[in-house]
C-alpha positions as CSV (number, residue, x, y, z in Angstrom):
1,M,75.7,45.1,-69.6
2,T,75.0,42.0,-67.0
3,L,71.9,40.9,-65.2
4,K,72.0,42.6,-62.9
5,D,72.6,45.7,-63.9
6,Q,70.1,45.8,-66.3
7,L,67.6,45.1,-63.2
8,R,68.6,47.9,-61.0
9,D,68.8,50.2,-64.6
10,R,65.3,48.6,-65.0
11,L,64.1,49.1,-61.0
12,A,64.8,52.9,-61.4
13,A,63.0,54.3,-64.7
14,L,60.1,52.1,-62.6
15,P,57.4,53.6,-60.6
16,A,56.7,52.7,-57.7
17,G,53.2,50.6,-57.1
18,G,52.6,47.5,-57.6
19,E,52.9,44.4,-59.8
20,Q,55.4,44.2,-63.0
21,D,57.0,41.3,-63.6
22,I,61.2,42.9,-65.0
23,V,62.9,40.5,-67.9
24,A,67.0,41.5,-69.1
25,S,68.9,38.5,-70.6
26,D,72.9,39.0,-70.9
27,G,73.7,35.9,-73.8
28,D,72.2,33.7,-73.7
29,Q,70.6,33.8,-70.0
30,T,67.6,35.0,-68.4
31,L,66.3,37.0,-65.4
32,R,62.9,36.8,-64.6
33,C,62.2,38.6,-61.2
34,G,58.2,39.6,-60.5
35,L,57.6,41.9,-58.6
36,A,54.8,41.6,-56.0
37,S,55.3,45.5,-55.3
38,L,58.4,48.6,-55.7
39,D,59.1,51.6,-54.0
40,R,62.0,54.2,-53.1
41,T,64.2,51.6,-50.5
42,G,62.9,48.5,-51.4
43,C,60.3,45.3,-53.4
44,E,59.4,42.4,-52.4
45,F,59.3,40.2,-55.0
46,V,57.0,36.9,-56.2
47,R,59.8,35.4,-58.4
48,L,63.6,35.8,-58.8
49,A,64.6,33.8,-61.0
50,V,67.6,33.1,-63.6
51,E,67.8,31.0,-66.4
52,T,70.5,29.3,-68.5
53,P,72.0,27.0,-71.4
54,R,74.7,26.2,-69.5
55,L,73.3,24.1,-66.7
56,A,70.8,21.7,-69.2
57,G,72.1,18.9,-69.0
58,A,74.3,18.8,-65.8
59,A,74.9,16.1,-63.6
60,T,73.9,16.5,-60.3
61,D,76.9,17.2,-58.9
62,R,77.3,20.0,-61.0
63,L,74.2,21.1,-58.8
64,Q,74.8,20.0,-55.3
65,K,78.4,22.1,-56.1
66,I,76.2,25.4,-57.6
67,A,73.9,24.8,-54.4
68,A,76.9,24.8,-51.7
69,D,78.4,27.9,-53.2
70,L,74.6,30.3,-53.0
71,A,73.7,28.3,-49.5
72,G,77.4,30.3,-48.8
73,R,77.3,33.6,-50.2
74,L,72.7,34.2,-49.2
75,T,74.1,35.3,-46.3
76,Y,72.8,38.3,-45.9
77,L,69.1,36.1,-46.0
78,L,66.2,36.0,-44.1
79,E,67.3,32.7,-43.0
80,P,70.6,31.2,-43.9
81,I,69.7,28.6,-46.7
82,S,70.9,24.7,-47.0
83,P,70.0,22.0,-49.6
84,V,67.5,19.8,-48.1
85,E,67.2,17.6,-50.9
86,V,68.8,16.0,-54.4
87,D,66.2,14.8,-56.6
88,H,68.8,12.5,-59.1
89,E,66.5,11.4,-61.4
90,Q,64.0,14.9,-61.9
91,C,68.3,16.4,-61.7
92,V,67.1,18.9,-59.2
93,V,69.0,20.6,-55.6
94,Q,66.5,21.9,-53.0
95,M,67.5,24.8,-50.8
96,R,65.9,25.9,-47.7
97,S,65.4,28.4,-45.2
98,S,67.2,26.5,-42.6
99,P,66.5,27.2,-39.6
100,P,63.0,28.4,-41.1
101,Q,60.6,31.0,-39.3
102,K,57.8,30.3,-36.9
103,N,55.5,31.9,-35.0
104,D,51.8,30.1,-33.6
105,D,50.0,30.8,-37.2
106,G,53.1,28.8,-39.2
107,T,56.2,28.0,-40.1
108,T,57.8,31.3,-43.0
109,Y,60.8,30.3,-45.1
110,Y,62.4,30.9,-48.7
111,E,63.4,27.9,-51.2
112,L,66.0,27.5,-54.7
113,L,65.6,25.2,-56.2
114,V,68.5,24.3,-59.2
115,R,67.6,22.8,-61.7
116,A,69.6,20.6,-64.5
117,G,66.6,22.2,-67.3
118,G,69.2,25.5,-66.6
119,E,67.2,27.2,-64.0
120,L,67.6,28.8,-60.7
121,S,64.9,30.6,-58.7
122,L,64.0,32.1,-55.0
123,C,60.5,32.1,-53.7
124,R,59.0,33.1,-50.4
125,F,56.5,30.6,-49.1
126,T,54.2,29.5,-45.9
127,K,53.3,27.5,-43.9
128,A,49.9,27.4,-42.0
129,V,49.0,24.9,-39.2
130,G,46.7,22.8,-41.2
131,N,46.5,24.4,-43.8
132,V,49.1,23.6,-47.5
133,R,51.9,26.0,-48.2
134,Q,51.4,28.7,-50.6
135,T,53.4,31.5,-52.3
136,V,54.2,34.2,-50.1
137,P,56.3,37.9,-51.3
138,A,60.3,38.1,-49.7
139,Q,60.5,41.9,-47.9
140,V,63.7,43.2,-49.5
141,T,65.7,46.0,-50.5
142,R,65.9,47.6,-54.0
143,E,69.8,47.0,-52.8
144,V,69.7,43.1,-51.6
145,L,67.7,42.5,-54.9
146,L,70.3,43.3,-57.0
147,R,72.8,41.4,-54.4
148,L,70.2,38.3,-55.1
149,A,70.7,38.5,-58.3
150,G,74.3,39.2,-59.2
151,D,74.6,36.1,-56.3
152,L,72.6,34.2,-58.7
153,E,73.4,34.8,-62.5
154,A,76.7,34.7,-61.1
155,A,76.0,31.2,-60.4
156,A,74.7,30.1,-62.8
157,V,77.8,29.9,-65.3
């Protein structure tokens, strides 16, 4: 059963409410989802990640290809995401909302990291004017969360 299918089943079995962690495994892939809240149609997640040893030791060019693929797939998010930095030393590609949401209070954006250690992780951040950035829950429908899980799972091969 795929990570996406397991996540769908676990979401269906969970009661509506506050913070809950979901972990699913399929072969050498593991999905971790930190939910901040869950209701009948939507949820808020703090972090969604797929871990796999398949990316262990991957060169940055392979990570950049994965990031480019994800940028093309994740067009259904609030803002499009695209690579903003490649750290060749740490073998990490950092992607962010491009452009981020901005208002008088500050900036809010997605950040997706593609790591050679074997992890793809998605979070949402906010940075108020004059303050440091903070993680905030990303609000999505259950359908979008499942689609994200499937896209991260497919990219981590």
